N, C-alpha and C positions, 0 to 999 in steps of 0.2 A: 442495538447492544452489541451485535457481532462486529460491526465496524469499529465501535469504540474499543472492544477487546483487542482487535487486531491493531489498531493504530495507537493505542495507549493514551489517547486523549479523551478522557471521560467527560471533559467539559465541552466537547465539540460534537455537534450532531452529525449524522451521516451525511446530510446535505452540505454542511459547512466543510467537512473533511473532503468531500468530493470536489467542491468548489476550489478548495485550497490546492488540490492535486492538479486540477485543470489550469489554474492560474500559473502553476509552476511549469507545466510541461506541454500545454497546448500552445505551441509557439506561433501558429498562424491565427489563433483566436477564432477558430470556426466552430467551437463548441463540440468538436469531435476529436478523438485521439486516434491517430493512425498507429499501427504497430511501430513504425519508425519513430514517431514522436514519443511514444511511450518508452521505448528502449533508450533513445537518446536522453530523454528527460530523467529517467531513473539513473542512468550512468553519470549524469552531471550533478545530481543532487544526492549528496552523501546520506542525509537523513532519510530520504525516500528509499534509497538503496537498502539501508539498514531495516527500514520498516518492511519492505517487500521480502527481504531475506528472512526476517523473523516470522512473517506471515506464512511462509512456505516451509518453515522448519518443522518437520514432522517427527523429530527425535523423541519428543515427549509422548506422542501417539504410539510410536514403536515400543517404547518402554512399557506402556500400559498393556499393549497387545502381548508382549513377551512375558509379562508378569501374570497374565491370565486374568 
């Protein structure tokens, strides 16, 4: 459920989402992501960059904290 909330694809399981990410950015197809592969993959994929940016956007959390 957390993965679905982050990725916005409620019709996609966490496993399916993970597989999609690996297909997009695991360029050497070894089933592992190096930091370099991850950074390069995110930089090249606009949708993935947006997803990662939204995932780490803590502005709503800050608003809740500030409002008590």
